C-alpha positions as CSV (number, residue, x, y, z in Angstrom):
1,M,-0.3,-0.2,0.0
2,T,1.5,3.4,-0.9
3,Q,2.3,5.3,2.1
4,P,0.6,9.3,2.5
5,I,2.7,12.1,1.1
6,D,3.7,14.6,3.8
7,L,2.4,17.7,2.9
8,F,3.6,20.9,4.3
9,Y,1.0,23.6,3.6
10,W,-1.2,26.7,4.3
11,P,-4.4,27.2,2.4
12,T,-2.8,30.0,0.1
13,P,-2.4,29.7,-4.1
14,N,0.9,27.9,-3.8
15,G,-0.2,25.7,-1.7
16,W,-3.2,24.7,-3.2
17,K,-1.4,23.8,-6.5
18,I,-0.3,20.8,-4.6
19,T,-3.5,19.7,-2.7
20,I,-5.1,20.1,-6.1
21,A,-2.8,17.7,-8.2
22,L,-2.8,15.2,-5.1
23,E,-6.4,15.1,-5.3
24,E,-6.6,15.2,-9.2
25,M,-4.3,12.1,-9.0
26,G,-5.2,10.3,-6.1
27,L,-2.2,9.9,-4.4
28,P,-3.0,9.9,-0.1
29,Y,-1.1,12.8,1.8
30,S,-1.3,13.8,5.2
31,V,-1.0,17.7,6.0
32,H,0.9,19.2,8.4
33,L,0.1,23.0,8.7
34,I,2.4,25.5,8.7
35,N,1.3,28.8,9.8
36,I,3.3,31.5,7.7
37,G,1.6,34.1,9.9
38,A,2.9,32.7,13.0
39,G,6.3,32.4,11.7
40,E,6.5,28.4,11.3
41,Q,8.0,28.2,8.3
42,F,11.1,29.6,9.9
43,A,11.2,26.6,12.5
44,P,14.6,24.7,11.9
45,D,12.5,21.0,11.6
46,F,10.7,22.7,8.3
47,L,13.8,24.5,7.2
48,R,15.7,21.3,6.8
49,I,12.7,20.2,4.6
50,A,12.2,23.9,2.8
51,P,15.5,25.8,3.1
52,N,13.8,28.7,1.3
53,N,11.6,29.2,4.1
54,R,8.4,29.4,2.4
55,M,5.9,26.6,1.8
56,P,4.4,23.8,0.3
57,A,7.0,21.6,0.5
58,I,6.2,17.5,0.6
59,T,8.2,14.4,1.9
60,D,7.3,11.1,0.0
61,P,8.1,8.4,2.4
62,D,8.3,6.0,-1.4
63,G,10.9,8.4,-3.3
64,P,13.1,7.1,-6.3
65,D,14.7,4.0,-5.2
66,G,12.2,3.2,-2.0
67,E,14.2,5.8,-0.2
68,P,12.4,9.1,1.1
69,L,12.8,12.4,-1.0
70,S,11.8,15.7,0.5
71,I,11.1,18.2,-2.2
72,F,10.5,22.4,-2.1
73,E,9.1,24.8,-4.6
74,S,5.6,24.1,-5.7
75,G,6.9,23.6,-9.7
76,A,9.1,21.3,-8.7
77,I,7.2,19.1,-6.5
78,L,4.4,19.2,-9.4
79,Q,7.1,18.0,-11.7
80,Y,7.8,15.4,-9.8
81,L,4.7,14.3,-8.9
82,A,3.8,14.1,-12.6
83,R,6.6,11.9,-13.3
84,K,5.8,9.8,-10.4
85,T,2.3,8.9,-11.3
86,G,2.6,9.5,-14.9
87,R,0.0,11.7,-15.4
88,F,-0.8,15.4,-16.0
89,G,2.6,15.7,-17.4
90,G,2.1,15.5,-21.0
91,S,1.9,12.4,-23.0
92,S,4.4,12.8,-25.7
93,E,7.9,15.2,-25.8
94,R,5.6,17.9,-27.4
95,E,2.8,17.8,-24.6
96,R,5.7,17.5,-21.8
97,V,7.7,20.8,-23.2
98,A,4.4,22.5,-23.8
99,V,3.3,21.8,-20.3
100,E,6.9,22.8,-19.1
101,Q,6.7,26.5,-20.9
102,W,3.6,27.1,-19.2
103,L,4.3,25.7,-15.7
104,M,7.3,28.0,-15.8
105,W,5.1,31.0,-16.9
106,Q,3.3,30.8,-14.3
107,M,6.4,30.4,-12.1
108,G,7.9,33.5,-13.3
109,G,5.1,35.6,-14.6
110,V,1.6,35.2,-13.0
111,G,2.8,33.5,-9.2
112,P,5.2,36.5,-8.5
113,M,3.1,39.8,-10.5
114,A,-0.4,38.5,-9.2
115,G,1.5,38.8,-5.7
116,Q,2.7,41.9,-5.7
117,A,-0.4,43.0,-7.0
118,H,-2.1,41.3,-4.1
119,H,0.6,43.1,-2.0
120,F,0.8,46.6,-3.1
121,L,-3.5,46.5,-3.7
122,K,-4.6,44.9,-0.4
123,Y,-2.0,44.4,2.0
124,A,0.5,47.6,2.3
125,P,-2.3,50.4,2.1
126,A,-3.3,48.7,5.3
127,M,0.2,48.5,6.9
128,D,1.0,50.7,9.6
129,P,2.1,53.3,8.1
130,P,0.3,52.6,5.4
131,N,2.1,52.2,2.0
132,D,-0.3,53.2,-1.1
133,L,2.0,53.4,-3.8
134,P,0.2,54.2,-7.0
135,Y,3.0,53.6,-9.2
136,A,3.2,50.2,-7.8
137,K,-0.6,49.4,-8.0
138,N,-0.7,50.2,-11.1
139,R,2.3,48.3,-12.5
140,Y,1.0,45.3,-10.8
141,R,-2.3,45.5,-11.5
142,N,-1.3,46.0,-15.3
143,E,0.7,43.5,-16.0
144,V,-1.1,40.5,-14.1
145,A,-3.6,42.2,-17.0
146,R,-1.2,41.4,-19.5
147,L,-0.4,38.4,-18.2
148,Y,-4.3,37.3,-18.4
149,G,-4.7,38.6,-21.9
150,V,-1.6,35.9,-23.0
151,L,-3.6,33.0,-21.0
152,D,-6.8,34.3,-22.5
153,R,-5.4,33.9,-26.2
154,Q,-4.0,30.4,-25.3
155,L,-7.0,29.4,-24.4
156,A,-9.2,30.2,-27.1
157,Q,-7.1,27.6,-29.1
158,N,-7.3,25.2,-26.7
159,A,-9.3,23.6,-23.8
160,Y,-6.9,23.8,-21.5
161,V,-3.7,25.9,-21.1
162,A,-1.1,23.5,-22.6
163,G,-3.2,22.1,-24.8
164,D,-6.5,19.8,-25.0
165,F,-5.3,17.7,-22.2
166,L,-5.5,18.8,-18.1
167,S,-1.8,19.0,-16.7
168,I,0.3,20.5,-13.8
169,A,0.4,24.0,-15.7
170,D,-3.6,24.0,-15.2
171,F,-3.0,23.0,-11.4
172,A,-0.4,25.5,-11.0
173,I,-2.1,28.8,-12.6
174,W,-5.6,28.1,-11.5
175,P,-4.9,29.0,-7.7
176,W,-3.4,32.5,-8.7
177,A,-6.3,33.1,-11.5
178,C,-9.1,32.4,-9.1
179,L,-8.6,35.2,-7.4
180,W,-8.5,37.6,-10.1
181,E,-11.1,40.2,-8.3
182,G,-8.4,40.8,-5.4
183,Q,-5.9,41.6,-8.7
184,E,-8.4,44.2,-9.5
185,Q,-9.1,42.4,-12.8
186,T,-11.6,42.1,-15.6
187,L,-13.0,39.1,-17.5
188,D,-15.2,40.9,-19.4
189,D,-12.7,41.0,-22.3
190,K,-11.3,37.3,-21.4
191,P,-14.5,34.8,-22.4
192,N,-11.8,31.9,-23.0
193,L,-10.2,32.6,-19.3
194,S,-13.5,32.5,-17.5
195,R,-14.8,29.6,-19.5
196,W,-11.5,27.9,-18.1
197,L,-11.7,29.1,-14.3
198,D,-15.4,27.8,-14.4
199,E,-14.9,24.6,-15.7
200,L,-11.9,23.8,-13.3
201,A,-13.8,25.1,-10.4
202,A,-16.5,22.4,-10.9
203,R,-14.1,19.6,-11.0
204,P,-14.4,17.6,-7.3
205,G,-10.6,17.7,-7.3
206,F,-10.5,21.3,-7.2
207,Q,-13.1,21.6,-5.1
208,R,-11.3,19.1,-2.7
209,G,-8.1,20.9,-3.0
210,K,-9.3,24.2,-2.6
211,A,-10.9,23.3,0.9
212,V,-8.0,22.2,2.5
213,A,-7.6,24.0,5.9
214,E,-10.1,26.7,3.9
215,E,-10.9,28.1,7.7
216,K,-7.2,28.6,8.4
217,R,-7.5,31.6,6.0
218,A,-7.3,34.6,8.0
219,N,-7.8,38.7,7.0
220,I,-3.9,39.5,7.6
221,N,-4.8,43.6,7.6
222,A,-6.3,43.1,10.9
223,D,-3.2,41.1,12.5
224,K,-0.6,43.3,13.0
225,K,1.8,40.7,14.3
226,A,1.8,38.3,11.0
227,Q,2.4,41.6,8.8
228,Q,5.5,41.9,10.7
229,V,6.2,38.0,9.8
230,L,5.4,37.9,6.2
231,F,6.3,41.4,5.2
232,G,9.0,42.5,7.6
233,K,12.7,41.9,7.2
234,R,14.0,38.2,8.3
């Protein structure tokens, strides 16, 4: 019997990537909550698994050659799980290249840019003292809009991001794109992105993955200690 994968997790878009993947792949897993607002990502035990003090991370007891393997960085985890299961990574070299390029697009583009949009649009103005920076807000809002335009055009030609097959690229992008309202975006001119968001939101695997520890999501704007942990120097 396959041993459960240990998942070190907090309910954020990067965390959802992995819970969605594990649910869609049907892999058993045990959740270990890493409360990033309380600074648990800096605990020595966690740093031995994730030296960059970011979650998610996993430990697979049934790693290569039957030996345990720990992995940090969500994109690396997704690629590993796709190889492990032989699913959602593409079935040919051409498909694998398509999946990988859109996965890298998320890791280098949508994730960082949408994250900065969230920060400057929502969190920075509520800090003490407030940091309401119109240039930063416009810069990241506009870049996210550009990226979602790229995604909409891709989805006009394909059912899913990398082609006509569901992949880890979809698992990576959807958790960020589904928060488009908080990034002050519109879907009025992006019908293909809207269709894709709705179709994936209706999948039971996506629903279960996003629901993991959902009750732990908190209003960081009301928690000054969490703001210091998340946005202060470390």
